[in-house]
N, CA, C, O and the ligand as a Tripos MOL2 file, in Angstrom:
@<TRIPOS>MOLECULE
protein
  321   319    81     0     0
PROTEIN
NO_CHARGES

@<TRIPOS>ATOM
      1 N          27.0200   52.0200   52.5610 N.3       1 MET1
      2 CA         28.0210   52.8860   51.9330 C.3       1 MET1
      3 C          28.5290   52.2540   50.6410 C.2       1 MET1
      4 O          28.7730   51.0500   50.5590 O.2       1 MET1
      5 N          28.6740   53.0900   49.6660 N.am      2 LYS2
      6 CA         29.0860   52.5740   48.3640 C.3       2 LYS2
      7 C          30.4880   53.0450   47.9940 C.2       2 LYS2
      8 O          30.8830   54.1740   48.2860 O.2       2 LYS2
      9 N          31.2050   52.1780   47.3640 N.am      3 CYS3
     10 CA         32.5250   52.5250   46.8700 C.3       3 CYS3
     11 C          32.3750   53.4750   45.6790 C.2       3 CYS3
     12 O          31.6230   53.1860   44.7490 O.2       3 CYS3
     13 N          33.0760   54.5900   45.7020 N.am      4 PRO4
     14 CA         32.9310   55.5470   44.5880 C.3       4 PRO4
     15 C          33.5600   55.0450   43.2950 C.2       4 PRO4
     16 O          33.2890   55.5800   42.2200 O.2       4 PRO4
     17 N          34.3840   54.0380   43.3960 N.am      5 LYS5
     18 CA         35.0740   53.5670   42.2000 C.3       5 LYS5
     19 C          34.2980   52.4700   41.4810 C.2       5 LYS5
     20 O          34.0480   52.5370   40.2770 O.2       5 LYS5
     21 N          33.9210   51.4400   42.2740 N.am      6 CYS6
     22 CA         33.2700   50.3160   41.6140 C.3       6 CYS6
     23 C          31.8080   50.1630   42.0150 C.2       6 CYS6
     24 O          31.0910   49.3500   41.4310 O.2       6 CYS6
     25 N          31.3530   50.9360   43.0060 N.am      7 GLY7
     26 CA         29.9480   50.8830   43.3870 C.3       7 GLY7
     27 C          29.5870   49.7350   44.2950 C.2       7 GLY7
     28 O          28.4090   49.4940   44.5570 O.2       7 GLY7
     29 N          30.5830   49.0270   44.7790 N.am      8 SER8
     30 CA         30.3210   47.8930   45.6550 C.3       8 SER8
     31 C          29.9030   48.3540   47.0410 C.2       8 SER8
     32 O          30.3580   49.3890   47.5280 O.2       8 SER8
     33 N          29.0290   47.5750   47.6730 N.am      9 GLU9
     34 CA         28.5940   47.8970   49.0300 C.3       9 GLU9
     35 C          29.5160   47.2790   50.0660 C.2       9 GLU9
     36 O          29.3630   47.5260   51.2620 O.2       9 GLU9
     37 N          30.4420   46.5030   49.6300 N.am     10 ASP10
     38 CA         31.3280   45.7800   50.5300 C.3      10 ASP10
     39 C          32.4840   46.6790   50.9710 C.2      10 ASP10
     40 O          33.6200   46.5400   50.5170 O.2      10 ASP10
     41 N          32.1530   47.6000   51.8660 N.am     11 VAL11
     42 CA         33.1390   48.5910   52.2940 C.3      11 VAL11
     43 C          33.3030   48.5220   53.8040 C.2      11 VAL11
     44 O          32.3110   48.5100   54.5330 O.2      11 VAL11
     45 N          34.5310   48.4770   54.2770 N.am     12 ILE12
     46 CA         34.7580   48.5200   55.7150 C.3      12 ILE12
     47 C          35.4420   49.8320   56.0850 C.2      12 ILE12
     48 O          36.1520   50.4400   55.2850 O.2      12 ILE12
     49 N          35.2010   50.2440   57.3260 N.am     13 ILE13
     50 CA         35.8310   51.4720   57.8070 C.3      13 ILE13
     51 C          36.9290   51.1160   58.7980 C.2      13 ILE13
     52 O          36.6970   50.4140   59.7820 O.2      13 ILE13
     53 N          38.0970   51.6020   58.5280 N.am     14 GLN14
     54 CA         39.2130   51.3640   59.4210 C.3      14 GLN14
     55 C          39.5820   52.6670   60.1170 C.2      14 GLN14
     56 O          39.6700   53.7250   59.4950 O.2      14 GLN14
     57 N          39.7930   52.5590   61.4140 N.am     15 VAL15
     58 CA         40.2620   53.7310   62.1600 C.3      15 VAL15
     59 C          41.7450   53.5360   62.4370 C.2      15 VAL15
     60 O          42.1560   52.5860   63.1030 O.2      15 VAL15
     61 N          42.5190   54.4440   61.9170 N.am     16 ILE16
     62 CA         43.9600   54.3390   62.1340 C.3      16 ILE16
     63 C          44.4490   55.5560   62.9040 C.2      16 ILE16
     64 O          43.9290   56.6640   62.7750 O.2      16 ILE16
     65 N          45.4540   55.3050   63.6970 N.am     17 ASN17
     66 CA         46.0710   56.3890   64.4500 C.3      17 ASN17
     67 C          47.3510   56.8170   63.7560 C.2      17 ASN17
     68 O          48.2320   56.0100   63.4590 O.2      17 ASN17
     69 N          47.4170   58.0950   63.5120 N.am     18 GLU18
     70 CA         48.5960   58.6120   62.8480 C.3      18 GLU18
     71 C          49.2970   59.5770   63.7900 C.2      18 GLU18
     72 O          48.7000   60.5410   64.2690 O.2      18 GLU18
     73 N          50.5450   59.3090   64.0430 N.am     19 ALA19
     74 CA         51.3130   60.2290   64.8830 C.3      19 ALA19
     75 C          51.9650   61.2680   63.9890 C.2      19 ALA19
     76 O          52.7450   60.9540   63.0900 O.2      19 ALA19
     77 N          51.6210   62.5000   64.2640 N.am     20 LYS20
     78 CA         52.1560   63.5780   63.4340 C.3      20 LYS20
     79 C          53.0320   64.4910   64.2720 C.2      20 LYS20
     80 O          52.6880   64.8350   65.4020 O.2      20 LYS20
     81 N          54.1370   64.8690   63.7240 N.am     21 LEU21
     82 CA         54.9930   65.8320   64.3980 C.3      21 LEU21
     83 C          54.6680   67.2130   63.8540 C.2      21 LEU21
     84 O          54.9290   67.5350   62.6940 O.2      21 LEU21
     85 N          54.0890   68.0150   64.7370 N.am     22 VAL22
     86 CA         53.6190   69.3210   64.2970 C.3      22 VAL22
     87 C          54.5010   70.4050   64.8970 C.2      22 VAL22
     88 O          54.7240   70.4530   66.1070 O.2      22 VAL22
     89 N          54.9820   71.2480   64.0470 N.am     23 THR23
     90 CA         55.7420   72.3950   64.5220 C.3      23 THR23
     91 C          54.7870   73.5580   64.6680 C.2      23 THR23
     92 O          54.0870   73.9420   63.7310 O.2      23 THR23
     93 N          54.7790   74.1070   65.8700 N.am     24 LYS24
     94 CA         53.8950   75.2340   66.0950 C.3      24 LYS24
     95 C          54.5490   76.5060   65.5900 C.2      24 LYS24
     96 O          55.6190   76.8880   66.0630 O.2      24 LYS24
     97 N          53.9390   77.1380   64.6690 N.am     25 HIS25
     98 CA         54.4490   78.4280   64.2280 C.3      25 HIS25
     99 C          53.3090   79.2820   63.7150 C.2      25 HIS25
    100 O          52.2140   78.8000   63.4250 O.2      25 HIS25
    101 N          53.6040   80.5630   63.6160 N.am     26 HIS26
    102 CA         52.5570   81.4780   63.2080 C.3      26 HIS26
    103 C          52.4410   81.5430   61.6980 C.2      26 HIS26
    104 O          53.4080   81.3350   60.9650 O.2      26 HIS26
    105 N          51.2500   81.8330   61.2650 N.am     27 GLY27
    106 CA         51.0020   81.9420   59.8390 C.3      27 GLY27
    107 C          51.4760   83.2750   59.2900 C.2      27 GLY27
    108 O          51.8950   84.1670   60.0270 O.2      27 GLY27
    109 N          51.3980   83.3780   58.0010 N.am     28 LEU28
    110 CA         51.8730   84.5800   57.3010 C.3      28 LEU28
    111 C          51.1050   85.8220   57.7430 C.2      28 LEU28
    112 O          51.6770   86.8980   57.9120 O.2      28 LEU28
    113 N          49.7960   85.6490   57.9270 N.am     29 LEU29
    114 CA         48.9520   86.7840   58.3170 C.3      29 LEU29
    115 C          49.3540   87.3230   59.6820 C.2      29 LEU29
    116 O          49.3370   88.5300   59.9220 O.2      29 LEU29
    117 N          49.7100   86.4170   60.5590 N.am     30 TRP30
    118 CA         50.1520   86.8190   61.8970 C.3      30 TRP30
    119 C          51.3910   87.6950   61.7990 C.2      30 TRP30
    120 O          51.5030   88.7040   62.4950 O.2      30 TRP30
    121 N          52.3130   87.3090   60.9410 N.am     31 TRP31
    122 CA         53.5480   88.0770   60.7900 C.3      31 TRP31
    123 C          53.2840   89.4450   60.1790 C.2      31 TRP31
    124 O          53.9060   90.4350   60.5620 O.2      31 TRP31
    125 N          52.3730   89.4920   59.2430 N.am     32 ILE32
    126 CA         52.0560   90.7600   58.5890 C.3      32 ILE32
    127 C          51.3590   91.7040   59.5700 C.2      32 ILE32
    128 O          51.6850   92.8900   59.6210 O.2      32 ILE32
    129 N          50.4080   91.1940   60.3450 N.am     33 CYS33
    130 CA         49.6090   92.0300   61.2350 C.3      33 CYS33
    131 C          50.3000   92.3240   62.5590 C.2      33 CYS33
    132 O          50.3270   93.4680   63.0140 O.2      33 CYS33
    133 N          50.8600   91.2850   63.1750 N.am     34 ILE34
    134 CA         51.3580   91.4460   64.5310 C.3      34 ILE34
    135 C          52.8660   91.2300   64.6100 C.2      34 ILE34
    136 O          53.5820   91.9460   65.3100 O.2      34 ILE34
    137 N          53.3120   90.2460   63.8910 N.am     35 GLY35
    138 CA         54.6860   89.7750   64.0320 C.3      35 GLY35
    139 C          55.7540   90.8420   64.0460 C.2      35 GLY35
    140 O          56.6020   90.8560   64.9380 O.2      35 GLY35
    141 N          55.7300   91.7350   63.0750 N.am     36 TRP36
    142 CA         56.8320   92.6880   62.9190 C.3      36 TRP36
    143 C          56.9440   93.6550   64.0750 C.2      36 TRP36
    144 O          58.0440   93.8950   64.5740 O.2      36 TRP36
    145 N          55.7980   94.2320   64.5250 N.am     37 TRP37
    146 CA         55.9060   95.1770   65.6520 C.3      37 TRP37
    147 C          56.0430   94.4640   66.9820 C.2      37 TRP37
    148 O          56.6510   94.9870   67.9160 O.2      37 TRP37
    149 N          55.4870   93.2890   67.0660 N.am     38 TRP38
    150 CA         55.6170   92.5060   68.2900 C.3      38 TRP38
    151 C          57.0800   92.1390   68.5300 C.2      38 TRP38
    152 O          57.5810   92.2330   69.6500 O.2      38 TRP38
    153 N          57.7430   91.7290   67.4800 N.am     39 ILE39
    154 CA         59.1660   91.4180   67.5820 C.3      39 ILE39
    155 C          59.9490   92.6860   67.9140 C.2      39 ILE39
    156 O          60.8750   92.6580   68.7240 O.2      39 ILE39
    157 N          59.5690   93.7980   67.2810 N.am     40 PHE40
    158 CA         60.2060   95.0970   67.5070 C.3      40 PHE40
    159 C          60.1000   95.5160   68.9790 C.2      40 PHE40
    160 O          61.0880   95.9120   69.5960 O.2      40 PHE40
    161 N          58.8870   95.4210   69.5250 N.am     41 VAL41
    162 CA         58.6410   95.7740   70.9340 C.3      41 VAL41
    163 C          59.4300   94.8470   71.8470 C.2      41 VAL41
    164 O          60.0260   95.2740   72.8360 O.2      41 VAL41
    165 N          59.4170   93.5880   71.4940 N.am     42 LYS42
    166 CA         60.1310   92.6190   72.3160 C.3      42 LYS42
    167 C          61.6300   92.8980   72.3280 C.2      42 LYS42
    168 O          62.2940   92.7620   73.3560 O.2      42 LYS42
    169 N          62.1490   93.2880   71.1700 N.am     43 TRP43
    170 CA         63.5780   93.5540   71.0760 C.3      43 TRP43
    171 C          63.9740   94.7610   71.9050 C.2      43 TRP43
    172 O          65.0840   94.8240   72.4310 O.2      43 TRP43
    173 N          63.0660   95.7170   72.0200 N.am     44 ILE44
    174 CA         63.3680   96.9160   72.7990 C.3      44 ILE44
    175 C          63.2600   96.6260   74.3020 C.2      44 ILE44
    176 O          64.1650   96.9540   75.0690 O.2      44 ILE44
    177 N          62.1800   96.0260   74.7020 N.am     45 PHE45
    178 CA         61.9170   95.8660   76.1300 C.3      45 PHE45
    179 C          62.3830   94.5280   76.6980 C.2      45 PHE45
    180 O          62.7070   94.4160   77.8810 O.2      45 PHE45
    181 N          62.4090   93.5450   75.8560 N.am     46 LEU46
    182 CA         62.6730   92.2000   76.3720 C.3      46 LEU46
    183 C          63.6810   91.4540   75.5040 C.2      46 LEU46
    184 O          63.4590   90.3140   75.0960 O.2      46 LEU46
    185 N          64.7780   92.1230   75.2400 N.am     47 THR47
    186 CA         65.7470   91.5340   74.3180 C.3      47 THR47
    187 C          66.1850   90.1390   74.7620 C.2      47 THR47
    188 O          66.1740   89.1890   73.9780 O.2      47 THR47
    189 N          66.5610   90.0380   76.0030 N.am     48 VAL48
    190 CA         67.0410   88.7440   76.4910 C.3      48 VAL48
    191 C          65.9220   87.7050   76.5690 C.2      48 VAL48
    192 O          66.0880   86.5920   76.0720 O.2      48 VAL48
    193 N          64.7720   88.0510   77.1920 N.am     49 PRO49
    194 CA         63.6650   87.0680   77.1970 C.3      49 PRO49
    195 C          63.2130   86.6690   75.7970 C.2      49 PRO49
    196 O          62.8250   85.5270   75.5550 O.2      49 PRO49
    197 N          63.2700   87.6360   74.8790 N.am     50 ALA50
    198 CA         62.8660   87.3300   73.5180 C.3      50 ALA50
    199 C          63.8110   86.3170   72.8860 C.2      50 ALA50
    200 O          63.3860   85.4120   72.1690 O.2      50 ALA50
    201 N          65.0670   86.4830   73.1590 N.am     51 LEU51
    202 CA         66.0470   85.5380   72.6280 C.3      51 LEU51
    203 C          65.8100   84.1540   73.2030 C.2      51 LEU51
    204 O          65.8710   83.1500   72.4930 O.2      51 LEU51
    205 N          65.5400   84.1170   74.4980 N.am     52 LEU52
    206 CA         65.2540   82.8420   75.1500 C.3      52 LEU52
    207 C          63.9790   82.2310   74.6050 C.2      52 LEU52
    208 O          63.8950   81.0250   74.3750 O.2      52 LEU52
    209 N          62.9820   83.0930   74.4000 N.am     53 ALA53
    210 CA         61.7060   82.6210   73.8650 C.3      53 ALA53
    211 C          61.8860   82.0480   72.4660 C.2      53 ALA53
    212 O          61.2770   81.0400   72.1070 O.2      53 ALA53
    213 N          62.7250   82.7040   71.6910 N.am     54 LEU54
    214 CA         62.9730   82.2200   70.3350 C.3      54 LEU54
    215 C          63.6450   80.8530   70.3600 C.2      54 LEU54
    216 O          63.3620   79.9780   69.5420 O.2      54 LEU54
    217 N          64.5440   80.7020   71.3260 N.am     55 ILE55
    218 CA         65.2620   79.4290   71.4180 C.3      55 ILE55
    219 C          64.3250   78.3150   71.8590 C.2      55 ILE55
    220 O          64.3170   77.2220   71.2940 O.2      55 ILE55
    221 N          63.5190   78.6270   72.9050 N.am     56 PHE56
    222 CA         62.6950   77.5640   73.4700 C.3      56 PHE56
    223 C          61.3510   77.4120   72.7700 C.2      56 PHE56
    224 O          60.9390   76.3020   72.4310 O.2      56 PHE56
    225 N          60.6770   78.5300   72.5580 N.am     57 VAL57
    226 CA         59.3560   78.4630   71.9380 C.3      57 VAL57
    227 C          59.4770   78.1140   70.4620 C.2      57 VAL57
    228 O          58.6710   77.3590   69.9180 O.2      57 VAL57
    229 N          60.4940   78.6730   69.8270 N.am     58 GLY58
    230 CA         60.6750   78.4710   68.3910 C.3      58 GLY58
    231 C          60.8790   77.0310   67.9960 C.2      58 GLY58
    232 O          60.5550   76.6310   66.8780 O.2      58 GLY58
    233 N          61.4270   76.2390   68.9280 N.am     59 LYS59
    234 CA         61.7160   74.8640   68.5720 C.3      59 LYS59
    235 C          60.7300   73.8860   69.1860 C.2      59 LYS59
    236 O          60.9180   72.6700   69.1420 O.2      59 LYS59
    237 N          59.6580   74.4540   69.7690 N.am     60 ARG60
    238 CA         58.7030   73.5790   70.4290 C.3      60 ARG60
    239 C          57.9310   72.7630   69.4000 C.2      60 ARG60
    240 O          57.3570   73.2970   68.4500 O.2      60 ARG60
    241 N          57.9360   71.4970   69.6130 N.am     61 LYS61
    242 CA         57.2020   70.6260   68.7080 C.3      61 LYS61
    243 C          56.2280   69.7810   69.4970 C.2      61 LYS61
    244 O          56.4500   69.4400   70.6590 O.2      61 LYS61
    245 N          55.1690   69.4660   68.8390 N.am     62 LYS62
    246 CA         54.1210   68.7140   69.4910 C.3      62 LYS62
    247 C          53.8690   67.4370   68.7050 C.2      62 LYS62
    248 O          53.8800   67.4150   67.4740 O.2      62 LYS62
    249 N          53.6460   66.3930   69.4540 N.am     63 ILE63
    250 CA         53.2360   65.1660   68.7730 C.3      63 ILE63
    251 C          51.7290   65.0560   68.8970 C.2      63 ILE63
    252 O          51.1730   64.9960   69.9940 O.2      63 ILE63
    253 N          51.1040   65.0320   67.7700 N.am     64 VAL64
    254 CA         49.6490   65.0140   67.7370 C.3      64 VAL64
    255 C          49.1820   63.6860   67.1660 C.2      64 VAL64
    256 O          49.6230   63.2370   66.1080 O.2      64 VAL64
    257 N          48.2880   63.0920   67.9000 N.am     65 ASN65
    258 CA         47.7110   61.8590   67.3960 C.3      65 ASN65
    259 C          46.4700   62.1780   66.5770 C.2      65 ASN65
    260 O          45.5000   62.7470   67.0780 O.2      65 ASN65
    261 N          46.5220   61.8110   65.3530 N.am     66 VAL66
    262 CA         45.4010   62.0910   64.4680 C.3      66 VAL66
    263 C          44.6790   60.7800   64.1730 C.2      66 VAL66
    264 O          45.2620   59.8090   63.6900 O.2      66 VAL66
    265 N          43.4020   60.7960   64.4830 N.am     67 ARG67
    266 CA         42.6050   59.6190   64.1890 C.3      67 ARG67
    267 C          42.0130   59.7600   62.8090 C.2      67 ARG67
    268 O          41.3120   60.7230   62.5000 O.2      67 ARG67
    269 N          42.3070   58.7980   62.0090 N.am     68 LYS68
    270 CA         41.8490   58.8620   60.6380 C.3      68 LYS68
    271 C          40.9180   57.7060   60.3700 C.2      68 LYS68
    272 O          41.1850   56.5550   60.7160 O.2      68 LYS68
    273 N          39.8220   58.0550   59.7440 N.am     69 LYS69
    274 CA         38.9240   56.9950   59.3160 C.3      69 LYS69
    275 C          39.1670   56.7380   57.8490 C.2      69 LYS69
    276 O          39.0380   57.6240   57.0040 O.2      69 LYS69
    277 N          39.5150   55.5230   57.5770 N.am     70 VAL70
    278 CA         39.7740   55.1780   56.1930 C.3      70 VAL70
    279 C          38.7890   54.0990   55.7730 C.2      70 VAL70
    280 O          38.6450   53.0650   56.4250 O.2      70 VAL70
    281 N          38.1240   54.3700   54.6750 N.am     71 LYS71
    282 CA         37.1910   53.3850   54.1630 C.3      71 LYS71
    283 C          37.8950   52.5410   53.1200 C.2      71 LYS71
    284 O          38.5530   53.0490   52.2120 O.2      71 LYS71
    285 N          37.7390   51.2610   53.2750 N.am     72 VAL72
    286 CA         38.4100   50.3580   52.3560 C.3      72 VAL72
    287 C          37.3760   49.5040   51.6440 C.2      72 VAL72
    288 O          36.5670   48.8100   52.2590 O.2      72 VAL72
    289 N          37.4370   49.5820   50.3480 N.am     73 CYS73
    290 CA         36.5510   48.7470   49.5380 C.3      73 CYS73
    291 C          37.1160   47.3470   49.4500 C.2      73 CYS73
    292 O          38.2840   47.1530   49.1160 O.2      73 CYS73
    293 N          36.2780   46.3770   49.7530 N.am     74 GLN74
    294 CA         36.7430   44.9990   49.7420 C.3      74 GLN74
    295 C          36.7430   44.4020   48.3270 C.2      74 GLN74
    296 O          37.3280   43.3430   48.0960 O.2      74 GLN74
    297 N          36.1050   45.0660   47.4120 N.am     75 SER75
    298 CA         36.0370   44.5200   46.0430 C.3      75 SER75
    299 C          37.2240   44.9610   45.2070 C.2      75 SER75
    300 O          37.8960   44.1440   44.5790 O.2      75 SER75
    301 N          37.4790   46.2940   45.2070 N.am     76 CYS76
    302 CA         38.5430   46.7820   44.3300 C.3      76 CYS76
    303 C          39.7530   47.3160   45.1030 C.2      76 CYS76
    304 O          40.7850   47.6470   44.5200 O.2      76 CYS76
    305 N          39.5980   47.3920   46.4330 N.am     77 GLY77
    306 CA         40.7460   47.8010   47.2150 C.3      77 GLY77
    307 C          40.9430   49.3010   47.3180 C.2      77 GLY77
    308 O          41.9700   49.7570   47.8210 O.2      77 GLY77
    309 N          39.9760   50.0740   46.8480 N.am     78 LYS78
    310 CA         40.1020   51.5090   46.9190 C.3      78 LYS78
    311 C          39.9920   51.9920   48.3570 C.2      78 LYS78
    312 O          39.1210   51.5520   49.1070 O.2      78 LYS78
    313 N          40.8830   52.9030   48.7320 N.am     79 THR79
    314 CA         40.7710   53.5410   50.0500 C.3      79 THR79
    315 C          40.4930   55.0250   49.8400 C.2      79 THR79
    316 O          41.0520   55.6730   48.9550 O.2      79 THR79
    317 N          39.5950   55.5400   50.7020 N.am     80 TRP80
    318 CA         39.3170   56.9730   50.6180 C.3      80 TRP80
    319 C          38.8510   57.5050   51.9370 C.2      80 TRP80
    320 O          38.5690   58.6980   52.0570 O.2      80 TRP80
    321 ZN         35.4620   49.4580   45.0320 Zn       81 ZN81
@<TRIPOS>BOND
     1     1     2 1
     2     2     3 1
     3     3     4 2
     4     3     5 am
     5     5     6 1
     6     6     7 1
     7     7     8 2
     8     7     9 am
     9     9    10 1
    10    10    11 1
    11    11    12 2
    12    11    13 am
    13    13    14 1
    14    14    15 1
    15    15    16 2
    16    15    17 am
    17    17    18 1
    18    18    19 1
    19    19    20 2
    20    19    21 am
    21    21    22 1
    22    22    23 1
    23    23    24 2
    24    23    25 am
    25    25    26 1
    26    26    27 1
    27    27    28 2
    28    27    29 am
    29    29    30 1
    30    30    31 1
    31    31    32 2
    32    31    33 am
    33    33    34 1
    34    34    35 1
    35    35    36 2
    36    35    37 am
    37    37    38 1
    38    38    39 1
    39    39    40 2
    40    39    41 am
    41    41    42 1
    42    42    43 1
    43    43    44 2
    44    43    45 am
    45    45    46 1
    46    46    47 1
    47    47    48 2
    48    47    49 am
    49    49    50 1
    50    50    51 1
    51    51    52 2
    52    51    53 am
    53    53    54 1
    54    54    55 1
    55    55    56 2
    56    55    57 am
    57    57    58 1
    58    58    59 1
    59    59    60 2
    60    59    61 am
    61    61    62 1
    62    62    63 1
    63    63    64 2
    64    63    65 am
    65    65    66 1
    66    66    67 1
    67    67    68 2
    68    67    69 am
    69    69    70 1
    70    70    71 1
    71    71    72 2
    72    71    73 am
    73    73    74 1
    74    74    75 1
    75    75    76 2
    76    75    77 am
    77    77    78 1
    78    78    79 1
    79    79    80 2
    80    79    81 am
    81    81    82 1
    82    82    83 1
    83    83    84 2
    84    83    85 am
    85    85    86 1
    86    86    87 1
    87    87    88 2
    88    87    89 am
    89    89    90 1
    90    90    91 1
    91    91    92 2
    92    91    93 am
    93    93    94 1
    94    94    95 1
    95    95    96 2
    96    95    97 am
    97    97    98 1
    98    98    99 1
    99    99   100 2
   100    99   101 am
   101   101   102 1
   102   102   103 1
   103   103   104 2
   104   103   105 am
   105   105   106 1
   106   106   107 1
   107   107   108 2
   108   107   109 am
   109   109   110 1
   110   110   111 1
   111   111   112 2
   112   111   113 am
   113   113   114 1
   114   114   115 1
   115   115   116 2
   116   115   117 am
   117   117   118 1
   118   118   119 1
   119   119   120 2
   120   119   121 am
   121   121   122 1
   122   122   123 1
   123   123   124 2
   124   123   125 am
   125   125   126 1
   126   126   127 1
   127   127   128 2
   128   127   129 am
   129   129   130 1
   130   130   131 1
   131   131   132 2
   132   131   133 am
   133   133   134 1
   134   134   135 1
   135   135   136 2
   136   135   137 am
   137   137   138 1
   138   138   139 1
   139   139   140 2
   140   139   141 am
   141   141   142 1
   142   142   143 1
   143   143   144 2
   144   143   145 am
   145   145   146 1
   146   146   147 1
   147   147   148 2
   148   147   149 am
   149   149   150 1
   150   150   151 1
   151   151   152 2
   152   151   153 am
   153   153   154 1
   154   154   155 1
   155   155   156 2
   156   155   157 am
   157   157   158 1
   158   158   159 1
   159   159   160 2
   160   159   161 am
   161   161   162 1
   162   162   163 1
   163   163   164 2
   164   163   165 am
   165   165   166 1
   166   166   167 1
   167   167   168 2
   168   167   169 am
   169   169   170 1
   170   170   171 1
   171   171   172 2
   172   171   173 am
   173   173   174 1
   174   174   175 1
   175   175   176 2
   176   175   177 am
   177   177   178 1
   178   178   179 1
   179   179   180 2
   180   179   181 am
   181   181   182 1
   182   182   183 1
   183   183   184 2
   184   183   185 am
   185   185   186 1
   186   186   187 1
   187   187   188 2
   188   187   189 am
   189   189   190 1
   190   190   191 1
   191   191   192 2
   192   191   193 am
   193   193   194 1
   194   194   195 1
   195   195   196 2
   196   195   197 am
   197   197   198 1
   198   198   199 1
   199   199   200 2
   200   199   201 am
   201   201   202 1
   202   202   203 1
   203   203   204 2
   204   203   205 am
   205   205   206 1
   206   206   207 1
   207   207   208 2
   208   207   209 am
   209   209   210 1
   210   210   211 1
   211   211   212 2
   212   211   213 am
   213   213   214 1
   214   214   215 1
   215   215   216 2
   216   215   217 am
   217   217   218 1
   218   218   219 1
   219   219   220 2
   220   219   221 am
   221   221   222 1
   222   222   223 1
   223   223   224 2
   224   223   225 am
   225   225   226 1
   226   226   227 1
   227   227   228 2
   228   227   229 am
   229   229   230 1
   230   230   231 1
   231   231   232 2
   232   231   233 am
   233   233   234 1
   234   234   235 1
   235   235   236 2
   236   235   237 am
   237   237   238 1
   238   238   239 1
   239   239   240 2
   240   239   241 am
   241   241   242 1
   242   242   243 1
   243   243   244 2
   244   243   245 am
   245   245   246 1
   246   246   247 1
   247   247   248 2
   248   247   249 am
   249   249   250 1
   250   250   251 1
   251   251   252 2
   252   251   253 am
   253   253   254 1
   254   254   255 1
   255   255   256 2
   256   255   257 am
   257   257   258 1
   258   258   259 1
   259   259   260 2
   260   259   261 am
   261   261   262 1
   262   262   263 1
   263   263   264 2
   264   263   265 am
   265   265   266 1
   266   266   267 1
   267   267   268 2
   268   267   269 am
   269   269   270 1
   270   270   271 1
   271   271   272 2
   272   271   273 am
   273   273   274 1
   274   274   275 1
   275   275   276 2
   276   275   277 am
   277   277   278 1
   278   278   279 1
   279   279   280 2
   280   279   281 am
   281   281   282 1
   282   282   283 1
   283   283   284 2
   284   283   285 am
   285   285   286 1
   286   286   287 1
   287   287   288 2
   288   287   289 am
   289   289   290 1
   290   290   291 1
   291   291   292 2
   292   291   293 am
   293   293   294 1
   294   294   295 1
   295   295   296 2
   296   295   297 am
   297   297   298 1
   298   298   299 1
   299   299   300 2
   300   299   301 am
   301   301   302 1
   302   302   303 1
   303   303   304 2
   304   303   305 am
   305   305   306 1
   306   306   307 1
   307   307   308 2
   308   307   309 am
   309   309   310 1
   310   310   311 1
   311   311   312 2
   312   311   313 am
   313   313   314 1
   314   314   315 1
   315   315   316 2
   316   315   317 am
   317   317   318 1
   318   318   319 1
   319   319   320 2
@<TRIPOS>SUBSTRUCTURE
     1 MET1         2 RESIDUE 1 A MET
     2 LYS2         6 RESIDUE 1 A LYS
     3 CYS3        10 RESIDUE 1 A CYS
     4 PRO4        14 RESIDUE 1 A PRO
     5 LYS5        18 RESIDUE 1 A LYS
     6 CYS6        22 RESIDUE 1 A CYS
     7 GLY7        26 RESIDUE 1 A GLY
     8 SER8        30 RESIDUE 1 A SER
     9 GLU9        34 RESIDUE 1 A GLU
    10 ASP10       38 RESIDUE 1 A ASP
    11 VAL11       42 RESIDUE 1 A VAL
    12 ILE12       46 RESIDUE 1 A ILE
    13 ILE13       50 RESIDUE 1 A ILE
    14 GLN14       54 RESIDUE 1 A GLN
    15 VAL15       58 RESIDUE 1 A VAL
    16 ILE16       62 RESIDUE 1 A ILE
    17 ASN17       66 RESIDUE 1 A ASN
    18 GLU18       70 RESIDUE 1 A GLU
    19 ALA19       74 RESIDUE 1 A ALA
    20 LYS20       78 RESIDUE 1 A LYS
    21 LEU21       82 RESIDUE 1 A LEU
    22 VAL22       86 RESIDUE 1 A VAL
    23 THR23       90 RESIDUE 1 A THR
    24 LYS24       94 RESIDUE 1 A LYS
    25 HIS25       98 RESIDUE 1 A HIS
    26 HIS26      102 RESIDUE 1 A HIS
    27 GLY27      106 RESIDUE 1 A GLY
    28 LEU28      110 RESIDUE 1 A LEU
    29 LEU29      114 RESIDUE 1 A LEU
    30 TRP30      118 RESIDUE 1 A TRP
    31 TRP31      122 RESIDUE 1 A TRP
    32 ILE32      126 RESIDUE 1 A ILE
    33 CYS33      130 RESIDUE 1 A CYS
    34 ILE34      134 RESIDUE 1 A ILE
    35 GLY35      138 RESIDUE 1 A GLY
    36 TRP36      142 RESIDUE 1 A TRP
    37 TRP37      146 RESIDUE 1 A TRP
    38 TRP38      150 RESIDUE 1 A TRP
    39 ILE39      154 RESIDUE 1 A ILE
    40 PHE40      158 RESIDUE 1 A PHE
    41 VAL41      162 RESIDUE 1 A VAL
    42 LYS42      166 RESIDUE 1 A LYS
    43 TRP43      170 RESIDUE 1 A TRP
    44 ILE44      174 RESIDUE 1 A ILE
    45 PHE45      178 RESIDUE 1 A PHE
    46 LEU46      182 RESIDUE 1 A LEU
    47 THR47      186 RESIDUE 1 A THR
    48 VAL48      190 RESIDUE 1 A VAL
    49 PRO49      194 RESIDUE 1 A PRO
    50 ALA50      198 RESIDUE 1 A ALA
    51 LEU51      202 RESIDUE 1 A LEU
    52 LEU52      206 RESIDUE 1 A LEU
    53 ALA53      210 RESIDUE 1 A ALA
    54 LEU54      214 RESIDUE 1 A LEU
    55 ILE55      218 RESIDUE 1 A ILE
    56 PHE56      222 RESIDUE 1 A PHE
    57 VAL57      226 RESIDUE 1 A VAL
    58 GLY58      230 RESIDUE 1 A GLY
    59 LYS59      234 RESIDUE 1 A LYS
    60 ARG60      238 RESIDUE 1 A ARG
    61 LYS61      242 RESIDUE 1 A LYS
    62 LYS62      246 RESIDUE 1 A LYS
    63 ILE63      250 RESIDUE 1 A ILE
    64 VAL64      254 RESIDUE 1 A VAL
    65 ASN65      258 RESIDUE 1 A ASN
    66 VAL66      262 RESIDUE 1 A VAL
    67 ARG67      266 RESIDUE 1 A ARG
    68 LYS68      270 RESIDUE 1 A LYS
    69 LYS69      274 RESIDUE 1 A LYS
    70 VAL70      278 RESIDUE 1 A VAL
    71 LYS71      282 RESIDUE 1 A LYS
    72 VAL72      286 RESIDUE 1 A VAL
    73 CYS73      290 RESIDUE 1 A CYS
    74 GLN74      294 RESIDUE 1 A GLN
    75 SER75      298 RESIDUE 1 A SER
    76 CYS76      302 RESIDUE 1 A CYS
    77 GLY77      306 RESIDUE 1 A GLY
    78 LYS78      310 RESIDUE 1 A LYS
    79 THR79      314 RESIDUE 1 A THR
    80 TRP80      318 RESIDUE 1 A TRP
    81 ZN81       321 GROUP 0 **** ****
């Protein structure tokens, strides 16, 4: 493997673990296609459960461990 900056072959690969806090939420397309009527239906039939769902589901966060491979050039110190 060659360093893209200096062309050195002296490159090591480091695997690092990154803890990411991910908030689960729907994308814009979801809101445009489903979100508005889904919320509407929920408000009519499930007003109370919907409120509870918003409180609990809306704030649900996940900790995701992301494994990242980082290549480090030993000559110039470039990481990519
Ligand atoms: Zn380099």
